C-alpha positions as CSV (number, residue, x, y, z in Angstrom):
1,X,-20.7,30.5,169.2
2,X,-17.4,31.1,167.5
3,X,-16.5,28.5,165.0
4,X,-13.1,27.1,166.0
5,X,-10.9,25.9,163.2
6,X,-7.7,24.9,165.0
7,X,-7.0,22.4,167.8
8,X,-4.6,24.6,169.7
9,X,-4.4,28.4,169.9
10,X,-1.7,30.7,171.1
11,X,-2.6,33.7,173.3
12,X,-2.2,36.1,170.4
13,X,-4.7,34.0,168.4
14,X,-7.1,33.9,171.3
15,X,-7.3,37.7,171.5
16,X,-9.6,38.2,168.5
17,X,-11.6,35.1,169.3
18,X,-12.4,36.2,172.8
19,X,-12.4,40.0,172.4
20,X,-10.0,40.2,175.3
21,X,-6.7,42.1,175.0
22,X,-3.5,40.1,175.0
23,X,-2.3,41.6,178.3
24,X,-5.5,40.5,180.0
25,X,-5.1,37.0,178.5
26,X,-1.6,36.8,180.0
27,X,-3.2,37.4,183.4
28,X,-6.0,34.9,182.9
29,X,-3.8,32.2,181.8
30,X,-2.1,32.1,185.2
31,X,-5.4,31.2,186.8
32,X,-6.5,28.8,184.0
33,X,-3.1,27.0,184.1
34,X,-3.6,26.3,187.8
35,X,-7.0,24.8,187.1
36,X,-5.6,22.5,184.5
37,X,-2.2,21.9,186.1
38,X,-2.2,18.2,185.4
39,X,-3.6,18.5,181.9
40,X,-0.6,19.1,179.5
41,X,-2.8,17.7,176.7
42,X,-5.0,20.8,177.1
43,X,-2.7,23.6,178.0
44,X,1.1,23.8,177.8
45,X,4.0,26.2,177.2
46,X,6.6,25.5,174.6
47,X,9.5,27.9,173.7
48,X,8.0,30.6,175.9
49,X,4.7,30.4,174.0
50,X,1.4,29.1,175.4
51,X,-0.7,26.6,173.5
52,X,-4.4,26.3,174.6
53,X,-6.7,23.5,173.4
54,X,-9.8,24.8,171.6
55,X,-12.1,23.2,174.3
56,X,-10.6,25.8,176.8
57,X,-11.5,28.9,174.8
58,X,-14.7,29.2,176.8
59,X,-12.6,29.4,180.0
60,X,-11.1,32.7,178.7
61,X,-14.5,34.2,177.7
62,X,-16.7,32.7,180.3
63,X,-18.8,35.0,182.4
64,X,-20.4,34.1,185.6
65,X,-24.1,33.2,185.3
66,X,-26.2,33.2,188.5
67,X,-27.4,29.6,188.0
68,X,-25.0,26.7,187.8
69,X,-26.6,24.6,185.0
70,X,-25.4,21.0,185.1
71,X,-27.4,19.2,182.4
72,X,-28.6,20.0,178.9
73,X,-31.6,18.0,177.7
74,X,-33.3,17.7,174.3
75,X,-36.6,15.8,174.1
76,X,-38.3,15.2,170.7
77,X,-41.2,13.0,169.7
78,X,-42.6,11.6,166.5
79,X,-46.0,12.8,167.7
80,X,-46.6,16.3,166.7
81,X,-47.2,17.8,170.2
82,X,-48.1,21.4,170.3
83,X,-46.4,24.1,172.3
84,X,-48.9,23.9,175.1
85,X,-48.0,20.2,175.6
86,X,-44.4,21.0,175.9
87,X,-45.1,23.8,178.4
88,X,-47.2,21.5,180.5
89,X,-44.5,18.8,180.3
90,X,-41.7,21.1,181.4
91,X,-43.8,22.6,184.2
92,X,-44.7,19.2,185.5
93,X,-41.0,18.1,185.3
94,X,-40.0,21.3,187.2
95,X,-42.5,20.5,190.0
96,X,-41.1,16.9,190.2
97,X,-37.5,18.0,190.4
98,X,-38.3,20.7,193.0
99,X,-39.7,17.9,195.2
100,X,-36.3,16.3,195.1
101,X,-34.3,19.6,195.4
102,X,-36.1,22.9,196.0
103,X,-33.2,25.0,194.5
104,X,-33.5,23.3,191.1
105,X,-33.8,25.7,188.2
106,X,-34.8,25.0,184.6
107,X,-34.4,27.2,181.5
108,X,-36.2,26.0,178.4
109,X,-37.0,26.8,174.8
110,X,-39.4,25.1,172.5
111,X,-38.3,24.9,168.8
112,X,-39.6,23.6,165.6
113,X,-37.7,21.2,163.3
114,X,-37.5,21.8,159.6
115,X,-40.5,19.4,159.4
116,X,-42.5,21.8,161.7
117,X,-42.5,19.4,164.6
118,X,-42.1,21.0,168.1
119,X,-39.3,19.8,170.4
120,X,-38.0,20.8,173.7
121,X,-34.5,21.9,174.9
122,X,-33.8,22.7,178.5
123,X,-30.9,23.0,180.9
124,X,-31.2,22.4,184.6
125,X,-29.3,22.9,187.7
126,X,-30.3,19.4,188.8
127,X,-27.1,17.4,188.5
128,X,-28.1,13.8,188.7
129,X,-28.1,12.6,185.1
130,X,-29.3,9.0,185.8
131,X,-32.0,10.2,188.1
132,X,-33.3,12.7,185.6
133,X,-33.3,10.1,182.8
134,X,-35.3,7.8,185.1
135,X,-37.8,10.5,186.0
136,X,-38.4,11.5,182.4
137,X,-38.7,7.8,181.3
138,X,-41.0,6.9,184.1
139,X,-43.2,9.9,184.2
140,X,-46.8,9.4,183.5
141,X,-46.8,12.2,180.9
142,X,-44.1,10.6,178.7
143,X,-45.5,7.1,179.1
144,X,-48.4,8.3,176.9
145,X,-45.9,8.2,174.0
146,X,-43.3,5.6,173.3
147,X,-42.0,7.7,170.6
148,X,-40.0,10.1,172.8
149,X,-36.4,10.6,172.0
150,X,-34.4,12.0,174.9
151,X,-30.8,13.2,174.9
152,X,-29.2,14.3,178.2
153,X,-25.7,15.7,178.4
154,X,-23.5,17.3,181.0
155,X,-23.0,21.0,180.6
156,X,-19.4,21.9,180.0
157,X,-19.5,25.2,178.1
158,X,-22.4,27.3,179.5
159,X,-21.9,30.5,177.5
160,X,-22.3,28.6,174.3
161,X,-25.5,27.1,175.5
162,X,-26.9,30.4,176.5
163,X,-26.2,31.6,173.0
164,X,-27.8,28.5,171.5
165,X,-30.9,29.1,173.5
166,X,-31.3,32.5,172.1
167,X,-30.8,31.5,168.5
168,X,-34.5,31.4,167.6
169,X,-36.6,32.0,170.7
170,X,-36.5,33.8,173.9
171,X,-35.8,31.1,176.6
172,X,-38.0,30.8,179.6
173,X,-36.6,30.5,183.2
174,X,-38.8,28.5,185.5
175,X,-38.8,29.4,189.2
């Protein structure tokens, strides 16, 4: 992901960040401005020059992905679970979520911390954060360990997440 240094960018400054020509950005800003019409704190025009908040840079570079991921989850444990445990866990969770919504998709990656402890990252098209948290906390697999640390967040910038998933390992898409 591109490291952003400023809070607001002009269209000319966005061009090298997004690898999109200035002329194309001028066309894209019309659509993006309509999307954020009531958000002058994110996008505004002053002295015939556009100012775009750094959180909107992804809107200019975003490509369409076939799966609409809604939640990003990280689960870690003080126990040193092996890769097979995490694979079993994510497959079990996938089956549970598919019982609720058959179109649910999960993409996951298992990584090692600097201390050589495996942990799990996944994103899912399942959109109910509270229900997912409850499922993970009440699941018979996770009840075996009170040392689980779960972090669930809404997905706002999907292209950055896809890049993050590819940083060390090849992510696996469960069907």
